[in-house]
C-alpha positions in Angstrom: 119.7 94.9 129.6 117.5 97.1 127.4 118.9 100.1 125.6 116.9 102.5 123.4 118.6 102.8 120.0 116.1 104.7 117.9 112.8 104.6 116.2 111.2 102.8 113.3 111.6 105.0 110.2 108.2 103.9 109.0 105.8 103.9 112.0 107.9 105.6 114.7 107.9 102.6 117.2 110.7 102.7 119.7 113.5 100.2 118.9 115.7 98.7 121.5 118.9 96.6 121.8 117.9 93.7 124.2 120.9 91.9 125.7 123.0 92.7 122.7 120.4 91.9 120.0 118.7 94.6 118.0 114.9 94.1 118.0 114.4 95.5 114.5 115.9 95.4 111.0 118.6 97.6 109.4 117.8 97.8 105.7 120.4 98.1 102.9 119.4 101.7 102.4 120.2 102.5 106.1 116.6 102.6 107.5 115.8 101.1 110.9 112.5 99.2 110.8 110.5 97.3 113.3 109.7 93.7 112.4 106.1 94.5 111.5 107.1 97.3 109.0 109.9 95.1 107.6 107.3 92.3 106.9 105.0 94.8 105.2 107.8 96.2 103.0 108.7 92.6 101.9 105.1 92.0 100.9 105.1 95.2 98.7 108.1 93.9 96.7 
């Protein structure tokens, strides 16, 4: 099952819940990020 749950707060990519698993990252500050943007954010820190 594929359910749309929102968009990446960085790049705007659609984020989905796939069979109960979120295909993105929820940050401590409450942002939803795709895996690519999360990886870039980690490199900045």
